[in-house]
Every structure is written in C-alpha cells, then in structure tokens.
TIDOVO-19462 format. One line per field, with one value per residue (C-alpha): residue number from 1; residue in three letters; chain; y, z, x. Coordinates in Angstrom, 1 decimal. Example, Ala and Ser with C-alpha at 12.3 -4.5 7.8 and 13.67 -1.06 7.14 Angstrom:
seq: 1;2
type: ala;ser
mol: A;A
yy: -4.5;-1.1
zz: 7.8;7.1
xx: 12.3;13.7
***
This chain:
seq: 1;2;3;4;5;6;7;8;9;10;11;12;13;14;15;16;17;18;19;20;21;22;23;24;25;26;27;28;29;30;31;32;33;34;35;36;37;38;39;40;41;42;43;44;45;46;47;48;49;50;51;52;53;54;55;56;57;58;59;60;61;62;63;64;65;66;67;68;69;70;71;72;73;74;75;76;77;78;79;80;81;82;83;84;85;86;87;88;89;90;91;92;93;94;95;96;97;98;99;100;101;102;103;104;105;106;107;108;109;110;111;112;113;114;115;116;117;118;119;120;121;122;123;124;125;126;127;128;129;130;131;132;133;134;135;136;137;138;139;140;141;142;143;144;145;146;147;148;149;150;151;152;153;154;155;156;157;158;159;160;161;162;163;164;165;166;167;168;169;170;171;172;173;174;175;176;177;178;179;180;181;182;183;184;185;186;187;188;189;190;191;192;193;194;195;196;197;198;199;200;201;202;203;204;205;206;207;208;209;210;211;212;213;214;215;216;217;218;219;220;221;222;223;224;225;226;227;228;229;230;231;232;233;234;235;236;237;238;239;240;241;242;243;244;245;246;247;248;249;250;251;252;253;254;255;256;257;258;259;260;261;262;263;264;265;266;267;268;269;270;271;272;273;274;275;276;277;278;279;280;281;282;283;284;285;286;287;288;289;290;291;292;293;294;295;296;297;298;299;300;301;302;303;304;305;306;307;308;309;310;311;312;313;314;315;316;317;318;319;320;321;322;323;324;325;326;327;328;329;330;331;332;333;334;335;336;337;338;339;340;341;342;343;344;345;346;347;348;349;350;351;352;353;354;355;356;357;358;359;360;361;362;363;364;365;366;367;368;369;370;371;372;373;374;375;376;377;378;379;380;381;382;383;384;385;386;387;388;389;390;391;392;393;394;395;396;397;398;399;400;401;402;403;404;405;406;407
type: unk;unk;unk;unk;unk;unk;unk;unk;unk;unk;unk;unk;unk;unk;unk;unk;unk;unk;unk;unk;unk;unk;unk;unk;unk;unk;unk;unk;unk;unk;unk;unk;unk;unk;unk;unk;unk;unk;unk;unk;unk;unk;unk;unk;unk;unk;unk;unk;unk;unk;unk;unk;unk;unk;unk;unk;unk;unk;unk;unk;unk;unk;unk;unk;unk;unk;unk;unk;unk;unk;unk;unk;unk;unk;unk;unk;unk;unk;unk;unk;unk;unk;unk;unk;unk;unk;unk;unk;unk;unk;unk;unk;unk;unk;unk;unk;unk;unk;unk;unk;unk;unk;unk;unk;unk;unk;unk;unk;unk;unk;unk;unk;unk;unk;unk;unk;unk;unk;unk;unk;unk;unk;unk;unk;unk;unk;unk;unk;unk;unk;unk;unk;unk;unk;unk;unk;unk;unk;unk;unk;unk;unk;unk;unk;unk;unk;unk;unk;unk;unk;unk;unk;unk;unk;unk;unk;unk;unk;unk;unk;unk;unk;unk;unk;unk;unk;unk;unk;unk;unk;unk;unk;unk;unk;unk;unk;unk;unk;unk;unk;unk;unk;unk;unk;unk;unk;unk;unk;unk;unk;unk;unk;unk;unk;unk;unk;unk;unk;unk;unk;unk;unk;unk;unk;unk;unk;unk;unk;unk;unk;unk;unk;unk;unk;unk;unk;unk;unk;unk;unk;unk;unk;unk;unk;unk;unk;unk;unk;unk;unk;unk;unk;unk;unk;unk;unk;unk;unk;unk;unk;unk;unk;unk;unk;unk;unk;unk;unk;unk;unk;unk;unk;unk;unk;unk;unk;unk;unk;unk;unk;unk;unk;unk;unk;unk;unk;unk;unk;unk;unk;unk;unk;unk;unk;unk;unk;unk;unk;unk;unk;unk;unk;unk;unk;unk;unk;unk;unk;unk;unk;unk;unk;unk;unk;unk;unk;unk;unk;unk;unk;unk;unk;unk;unk;unk;unk;unk;unk;unk;unk;unk;unk;unk;unk;unk;unk;unk;unk;unk;unk;unk;unk;unk;unk;unk;unk;unk;unk;unk;unk;unk;unk;unk;unk;unk;unk;unk;unk;unk;unk;unk;unk;unk;unk;unk;unk;unk;unk;unk;unk;unk;unk;unk;unk;unk;unk;unk;unk;unk;unk;unk;unk;unk;unk;unk;unk;unk;unk;unk;unk;unk;unk;unk;unk;unk;unk;unk;unk;unk;unk;unk;unk;unk;unk;unk;unk;unk;unk;unk;unk;unk;unk;unk;unk;unk;unk;unk;unk;unk;unk;unk;unk;unk;unk;unk;unk;unk
mol: A;A;A;A;A;A;A;A;A;A;A;A;A;A;A;A;A;A;A;A;A;A;A;A;A;A;A;A;A;A;A;A;A;A;A;A;A;A;A;A;A;A;A;A;A;A;A;A;A;A;A;A;A;A;A;A;A;A;A;A;A;A;A;A;A;A;A;A;A;A;A;A;A;A;A;A;A;A;A;A;A;A;A;A;A;A;A;A;A;A;A;A;A;A;A;A;A;A;A;A;A;A;A;A;A;A;A;A;A;A;A;A;A;A;A;A;A;A;A;A;A;A;A;A;A;A;A;A;A;A;A;A;A;A;A;A;A;A;A;A;A;A;A;A;A;A;A;A;A;A;A;A;A;A;A;A;A;A;A;A;A;A;A;A;A;A;A;A;A;A;A;A;A;A;A;A;A;A;A;A;A;A;A;A;A;A;A;A;A;A;A;A;A;A;A;A;A;A;A;A;A;A;A;A;A;A;A;A;A;A;A;A;A;A;A;A;A;A;A;A;A;A;A;A;A;A;A;A;A;A;A;A;A;A;A;A;A;A;A;A;A;A;A;A;A;A;A;A;A;A;A;A;A;A;A;A;A;A;A;A;A;A;A;A;A;A;A;A;A;A;A;A;A;A;A;A;A;A;A;A;A;A;A;A;A;A;A;A;A;A;A;A;A;A;A;A;A;A;A;A;A;A;A;A;A;A;A;A;A;A;A;A;A;A;A;A;A;A;A;A;A;A;A;A;A;A;A;A;A;A;A;A;A;A;A;A;A;A;A;A;A;A;A;A;A;A;A;A;A;A;A;A;A;A;A;A;A;A;A;A;A;A;A;A;A;A;A;A;A;A;A;A;A;A;A;A;A;A;A;A;A;A;A;A;A;A;A;A;A;A;A;A;A;A;A;A;A;A;A;A;A;A;A;A;A;A;A
yy: 0.0;2.4;1.6;2.4;6.2;6.7;6.0;8.2;11.0;11.1;10.9;12.4;14.7;11.5;10.2;13.1;13.4;9.6;10.6;13.5;11.7;9.4;11.9;13.0;9.4;9.2;12.4;12.1;8.5;9.9;12.3;10.2;7.7;10.9;11.9;8.6;8.1;11.0;11.4;11.1;11.3;9.2;6.0;7.2;4.8;1.2;-1.0;-3.1;-2.9;0.0;2.9;4.4;6.0;7.5;5.0;7.1;8.0;4.6;2.8;5.8;3.7;1.6;4.7;6.6;3.8;3.6;7.5;7.1;4.4;6.5;9.7;7.8;5.6;7.9;11.2;12.1;12.2;13.2;13.5;15.6;17.9;18.5;18.8;22.1;23.7;26.1;25.9;29.5;30.8;29.3;30.6;34.1;33.7;32.7;34.5;36.9;34.0;31.3;33.8;34.4;30.5;29.9;32.6;31.2;27.5;28.1;30.0;27.7;25.0;25.9;27.4;24.6;22.1;23.9;26.7;27.2;27.5;29.7;32.1;32.6;33.4;37.2;38.4;39.2;35.5;34.6;37.0;35.5;32.3;33.0;35.1;32.2;29.5;31.6;32.4;28.8;28.3;28.8;26.3;23.9;24.6;23.8;20.5;19.5;20.4;18.2;15.3;15.4;14.8;12.4;10.2;11.5;8.0;7.3;10.3;10.6;8.4;10.0;7.2;6.5;10.8;10.7;7.4;9.2;12.5;11.3;8.9;11.2;13.8;12.3;15.3;15.7;12.7;13.3;16.7;15.4;12.8;15.2;18.7;16.4;15.0;17.6;17.8;13.8;14.1;16.9;14.7;11.4;13.9;15.2;11.9;10.8;13.1;12.3;8.3;8.7;11.0;8.1;5.3;6.8;7.4;3.2;3.2;5.5;3.4;0.0;1.1;2.3;-0.8;-3.6;-1.3;-3.4;-2.1;-3.7;-2.0;1.4;0.1;-2.5;0.4;2.8;0.3;-0.4;3.5;3.8;0.6;1.3;5.0;4.5;2.1;3.5;7.0;5.5;3.4;6.4;8.7;6.2;4.6;4.5;5.4;6.3;8.5;6.4;8.0;7.3;9.1;12.6;12.3;11.6;9.9;9.2;8.6;12.2;11.8;10.9;14.0;16.5;15.0;18.5;20.3;17.2;17.2;20.9;20.6;17.6;19.1;22.0;20.0;17.7;20.9;22.9;20.1;17.2;17.5;21.1;22.5;22.2;18.6;17.5;19.1;17.3;13.7;14.6;15.7;13.4;10.3;6.9;7.9;10.7;9.2;9.0;12.8;13.2;11.3;13.0;16.6;15.2;14.1;17.8;19.3;17.1;18.0;22.0;22.0;19.8;22.5;25.1;23.7;21.8;24.3;24.2;20.6;19.1;22.0;21.8;18.3;18.9;21.9;20.1;16.6;14.2;12.9;16.4;17.5;14.8;16.1;19.5;18.2;15.6;18.7;21.4;18.8;18.3;22.2;22.6;20.4;21.7;25.3;24.3;24.4;28.0;29.0;27.0;29.0;32.3;30.1;28.5;30.8;30.2;26.6;26.2;27.7;25.8;22.7;23.2;19.9;21.1;21.1;18.2;16.2;18.0;17.2;13.3;13.0;14.2;11.7;8.7;5.9;6.2;3.0;4.6;8.0;6.0;4.7;8.1;8.1;5.0;2.8;6.1;4.3;0.4;0.1;-0.7;0.6;-2.2;-0.8;2.8;1.3;-0.8;2.3;3.8;1.0;0.7;4.4;4.1;1.1;3.3;6.1;3.9;2.7;6.2;6.5;3.4;5.2;8.4;6.5;4.5;7.3
zz: -0.2;0.7;-3.1;-4.0;-2.1;-3.0;-6.9;-6.7;-5.0;-7.6;-10.7;-9.3;-12.2;-14.5;-11.9;-11.9;-15.8;-15.8;-14.6;-16.9;-20.1;-19.3;-19.3;-22.7;-24.0;-22.9;-24.5;-27.9;-28.3;-27.9;-30.5;-33.0;-32.4;-32.8;-36.1;-37.3;-37.1;-39.6;-41.5;-44.4;-46.2;-48.9;-48.6;-48.4;-49.1;-50.8;-50.6;-49.2;-46.2;-45.9;-45.4;-43.7;-44.5;-41.6;-40.3;-40.7;-44.3;-44.9;-43.7;-44.8;-46.9;-43.4;-41.1;-43.5;-43.5;-39.9;-39.4;-42.0;-40.3;-37.1;-39.0;-40.7;-38.2;-35.1;-35.7;-38.9;-40.1;-44.0;-44.0;-41.3;-42.5;-46.1;-43.9;-42.7;-45.9;-46.9;-50.5;-50.7;-49.1;-51.6;-54.2;-52.7;-52.4;-55.9;-57.8;-60.0;-61.0;-61.5;-63.9;-65.8;-66.0;-67.1;-70.1;-71.1;-70.8;-72.6;-75.4;-75.9;-76.0;-78.6;-80.7;-80.7;-81.1;-83.5;-84.6;-87.7;-85.4;-82.7;-85.6;-87.2;-83.6;-83.5;-80.3;-78.6;-79.1;-77.6;-74.7;-73.8;-74.1;-71.8;-69.2;-68.7;-68.0;-65.7;-63.7;-63.3;-62.2;-58.3;-58.2;-60.1;-57.1;-54.6;-56.6;-56.9;-53.4;-52.6;-54.6;-53.8;-49.5;-50.7;-52.8;-50.9;-50.3;-54.1;-55.3;-52.6;-51.2;-48.4;-47.4;-50.7;-50.8;-47.4;-47.9;-51.2;-49.9;-46.9;-49.4;-51.9;-49.5;-47.0;-45.5;-44.6;-43.1;-41.3;-39.7;-39.1;-36.4;-35.7;-34.5;-32.3;-30.7;-30.5;-26.2;-26.2;-28.4;-26.4;-23.3;-24.4;-25.5;-22.0;-20.2;-21.7;-19.8;-15.9;-16.7;-18.2;-14.8;-12.3;-14.4;-14.8;-10.8;-10.4;-13.7;-11.7;-8.4;-10.7;-12.3;-9.3;-7.5;-11.0;-12.9;-15.8;-19.4;-20.3;-18.0;-19.7;-22.7;-21.5;-19.2;-21.9;-24.3;-21.3;-20.8;-24.2;-24.3;-21.4;-21.7;-25.1;-23.8;-20.5;-22.3;-25.0;-22.5;-20.2;-22.9;-23.2;-19.9;-17.5;-19.9;-17.1;-14.0;-11.1;-7.6;-6.3;-2.7;-3.2;-7.2;-10.2;-12.4;-16.2;-19.9;-21.3;-24.4;-22.7;-20.2;-23.3;-24.8;-25.1;-26.5;-29.0;-30.1;-30.6;-32.7;-34.9;-35.4;-37.1;-39.2;-40.6;-41.6;-42.8;-44.5;-45.5;-45.5;-47.2;-49.4;-52.5;-51.5;-51.4;-54.3;-55.7;-54.4;-55.9;-59.7;-60.0;-57.3;-58.2;-58.3;-60.5;-63.3;-60.7;-60.3;-64.2;-64.2;-61.6;-63.1;-66.8;-65.2;-63.8;-66.9;-69.0;-66.6;-67.0;-70.3;-71.1;-69.0;-70.9;-74.1;-72.6;-74.5;-78.0;-77.2;-80.8;-82.8;-81.2;-81.5;-84.9;-85.1;-83.3;-83.4;-80.9;-81.1;-81.4;-78.5;-76.6;-77.3;-75.9;-72.8;-72.2;-73.2;-70.8;-68.0;-68.5;-68.9;-65.8;-63.9;-65.2;-64.1;-60.5;-59.1;-59.8;-59.1;-56.1;-54.9;-54.1;-51.5;-49.8;-47.2;-45.9;-47.2;-44.4;-42.0;-42.0;-42.4;-39.4;-39.5;-36.8;-34.2;-35.2;-35.0;-31.7;-30.0;-31.1;-29.9;-26.8;-26.6;-27.5;-24.8;-23.8;-26.0;-28.9;-28.1;-27.9;-31.4;-32.9;-32.4;-31.1;-34.5;-35.5;-32.4;-32.7;-36.1;-36.2;-32.5;-31.7;-34.2;-32.6;-29.2;-30.6;-32.6;-28.9;-27.4;-30.0;-30.0;-25.8;-26.3;-28.6;-26.4;-23.1;-25.2;-25.6;-21.8;-21.4;-23.1;-21.5;-18.0;-19.0;-21.2
xx: 0.2;2.9;3.9;1.0;0.1;3.9;3.3;0.1;2.1;4.5;2.4;-1.0;-0.7;-1.4;-4.0;-5.6;-6.1;-8.1;-11.2;-11.2;-9.8;-12.8;-15.2;-13.7;-14.0;-17.8;-18.7;-16.8;-18.0;-21.9;-21.0;-19.7;-22.4;-24.9;-23.4;-23.1;-27.2;-27.8;-24.5;-23.8;-26.9;-25.0;-22.4;-19.3;-16.4;-16.1;-18.8;-20.0;-18.0;-15.5;-17.5;-20.7;-24.1;-25.8;-28.4;-31.6;-31.0;-29.6;-33.1;-34.9;-37.8;-38.4;-38.1;-40.9;-42.9;-43.1;-43.6;-46.3;-48.0;-47.8;-49.0;-52.2;-53.2;-53.0;-52.0;-54.4;-57.8;-57.3;-61.4;-61.5;-59.0;-61.1;-64.4;-62.7;-62.5;-65.4;-66.0;-67.7;-64.6;-61.9;-64.0;-64.1;-60.4;-59.5;-62.4;-60.8;-57.8;-60.8;-62.5;-59.2;-58.6;-61.8;-61.6;-58.4;-59.6;-62.8;-61.1;-58.4;-60.3;-62.8;-60.4;-57.9;-61.1;-63.5;-61.7;-64.2;-67.3;-65.2;-64.5;-68.1;-69.3;-70.1;-67.8;-70.7;-71.5;-68.5;-68.5;-71.8;-70.8;-67.7;-69.6;-72.4;-69.4;-68.0;-71.4;-71.5;-67.9;-68.7;-71.1;-68.7;-66.3;-68.5;-69.6;-66.0;-65.0;-68.2;-66.9;-63.8;-64.9;-67.0;-64.5;-61.6;-59.7;-60.2;-58.5;-56.1;-53.3;-52.1;-49.8;-47.9;-47.8;-45.6;-43.7;-42.5;-41.8;-40.2;-38.2;-36.9;-35.8;-33.7;-32.4;-36.3;-36.6;-33.3;-34.6;-37.9;-36.3;-33.2;-35.4;-37.8;-34.9;-32.4;-32.7;-32.2;-29.4;-27.5;-28.6;-26.7;-23.7;-23.4;-24.6;-21.4;-19.1;-20.7;-20.9;-17.4;-15.8;-17.4;-16.2;-12.7;-12.4;-12.4;-10.2;-7.5;-7.9;-7.7;-4.8;-2.9;-3.5;-2.5;-0.4;-1.7;-1.7;-4.4;-6.8;-7.1;-7.9;-10.5;-11.6;-12.3;-13.9;-16.2;-17.0;-17.8;-20.2;-21.8;-22.5;-23.7;-26.2;-27.2;-27.6;-30.2;-32.0;-32.6;-34.0;-37.0;-37.1;-39.0;-42.0;-44.3;-43.2;-41.5;-40.9;-37.2;-37.1;-38.3;-37.6;-39.8;-37.6;-38.9;-37.3;-36.3;-38.3;-41.4;-41.2;-41.1;-44.1;-46.0;-42.8;-42.3;-46.0;-46.0;-42.6;-43.7;-47.1;-45.3;-42.7;-45.7;-47.6;-44.8;-43.1;-45.2;-48.7;-48.4;-51.4;-48.7;-47.7;-51.6;-52.4;-49.7;-50.4;-53.9;-53.2;-49.9;-50.2;-51.6;-54.9;-54.6;-56.7;-60.1;-59.5;-59.3;-62.8;-64.2;-63.3;-64.4;-68.0;-68.5;-67.2;-69.4;-72.5;-71.7;-71.5;-74.6;-76.3;-75.3;-75.9;-79.1;-81.6;-80.1;-78.3;-79.4;-78.2;-74.9;-74.4;-75.5;-72.9;-69.9;-70.7;-70.8;-67.2;-66.0;-68.3;-66.4;-63.3;-64.3;-65.1;-61.9;-59.6;-61.5;-61.1;-57.3;-56.9;-58.9;-56.7;-53.5;-54.7;-55.5;-52.2;-51.6;-55.4;-55.4;-52.0;-54.2;-56.0;-52.8;-52.8;-56.6;-56.4;-53.3;-55.2;-58.4;-57.1;-55.0;-52.7;-50.2;-52.8;-54.6;-51.1;-50.3;-53.5;-53.4;-49.7;-50.8;-53.4;-51.0;-50.0;-46.3;-45.3;-46.9;-45.3;-42.1;-42.6;-42.1;-38.3;-37.5;-36.8;-34.3;-32.2;-33.3;-32.0;-28.1;-27.8;-25.6;-23.3;-23.4;-22.7;-19.7;-17.8;-18.1;-16.7;-14.1;-13.0;-13.2;-10.5;-8.2;-8.2;-7.7;-4.5;-3.1;-3.7;-1.4;1.3;1.0;1.1;4.4;6.0
***
C-alpha cells in the first residue's frame, strides 16, 4: 500500500487526468454515435464493408414507412381535415384568377378543337358564352369540393404521398427525427461526460493497484459501450413517472411530450402535408386518373347544362365525337390550371386544415409506448453498431492513456 501511495504522490497529475480523459471518452463516443445516426446522407467509402451511411438515411424507406404508419393511423384524419374547408371561402379567395382561368380555358379549347365554329361566332356571342361559363363556376367549385370530400380515398393516397416525400428527401427525414430529438441527443452527449468521469475514478484506482496495461483500454472500451447503451435507455425509460425517494424519474423523451407534439405537428404541417404537396399528390399521385374522371364528369354536366336548350343544334354543329373531345380537353386544362389557381387560397387552406394542431392534439393522447414509437426506430436500427463504435473509440483512447502513463 505504501508503494501505491508513493506512486500516487509522484504521478498525481497523471492519475488526476484519468477521470477527465474518461469523461472526454464518454462525450466523444456519444457525439460520434449521434453524428453517425444522421450523416452522411449517402454512402461514403467502398461498398459493401468499407464505408458508412447514416443510419436514418440508410434505412430511410423503412423509417418513412414507420413514420407514415404512425401518422396515418394515430395522428391524422384526412377526411376531417378536408371537412374543415369551406368551398364558398375558397371561391371568394380565388375568384379573380379563377375567372381568368375559365376565360382562358374556354377560348383555348374552342379555338383548338373547333376553330371554324369559334371564328364565325360574333364577338358578342363569344363573350356571352364565356360569361355563362364563368357564372356557373362557383357552383362547379362547390360541387368539385363536395365530390372530392365524398370520394377522398379514391383520389388521394396519403400514405403513398408521405412515404414518397420522406423517401425521396432524405434530408427532410433526418430533419424530422433530429429536430424533434435534439434535446435527447444533447442529453446523450452530456451524459457521457458524467458517466465517463465516474468510471474514470474507478479506472484510476484500478491502475494504481494493478499497473496492468490492459486496464485502461478495457475500461475505455467499457466506458464507450456502457455509456452509449445506458444513455439510449435513459431517453425512453421509464415510460411512466417512477418515484425514487423524493424525485420523479421518467425517460427524457417521455417528459417532453408536449414540446415534441408541438414541434412534430409544425414539421408535418410545414414540410409534409402542405397544400402544395397534397395538390401534387391528388394531381400526380397513383390515383390521379380517378380525379380526372371526376372532373370530366363535372365538366360534362356543366357543358350539357349550358347547351341544354340548343343541344340538338350544338350536337349537329359540333358533332358528338368533337363535343366529347372538347369536354375532355376542358377537364385536362382545368386540372392543369388548378395548382396555379389554388395558390391564391393557400393561406386560407393552411389555416383551415390546421394540420399542426390535429397532430399535436393526437400525439398528446398517445400511450407512452405509442409515443416512444415516434423516435425509437431511429435508435433501434443498427443500434448495436453505434454502441460498438463507442466501445472501439473508448478502447483506442485507453491505449493512448497507457502510452501516456508508461511514458
């Protein structure tokens, strides 16, 4: 024991440094593990073994599917969202661009598909026809909204839209997980400092008693492994508050439920279920052909109504086949103009649908296990690799400590 005390007195700066180096090991291994979860977005290195791609972007498809399942099953009711939209307000918001679009569509379709008829019509007759079509437009918009609401699942595949959006944009998927878990990531990194320092004290005592060169790298590896594993567990567990003496203990992510719900709701509303993305999914998604059929039917009815009094004459002058072509062309042009026209109502639509509030409220109603499912898959996939990297880095730093102590 005297020899141990003498060695401690002689080399006290080195012994004092061991807990601090262990704390540094704990912090560095956590920070590296965190960055490895999200970076790089694409594989860097030589496939298949020499290189790395962030865990989240690497498994983007699966994680997008998990996030979408949670979103569509527990957090969103797309029918309820669309039910909040008032067709009268939309018509008022887009009135002027809508009238201009109708004017342009009518003139373009008639000039293209029956130029001779359009040319021989007096200017007054042309304008009267356009005015009649414009006059029926508000009712057509209301009918269109009612039809979309009634057959929403036929024209909009929200799951496909969300998965495609998150899979194509890996940066968005990373941002969705990283932004909602930033405090947890900070906690993981900082926890490495405290856990590492505590184990470093034991490490210093063990080295003083044994002088075994393997002690420091083994302890360094254990610090990296254990603190990575423990920090991840402490994020989620315990799920429910547990009283330990006078202190309530609960997983950090679970404690932040209200903040996470608000953040996640805003991210979904601003990045995923935006008006533009929903329109794009309706117009270009896997069910867009059904929307075209719906619009064609509405246009067909509107044209028939406008020509009802003179239908035999119109059919004779235009021809049944040509009239069908005109209706089809008008429907296609109406859909093509929809995004530009709807842009004028984007503010109202975003406010009326209020996706963020719905997501937030429903997240607060999730069970602790369901809530954990928002973030847990990001850690579970390849979690062992992240912990193993922490252990490996800790082992290398331990070796450097040995060189320092023996030097």
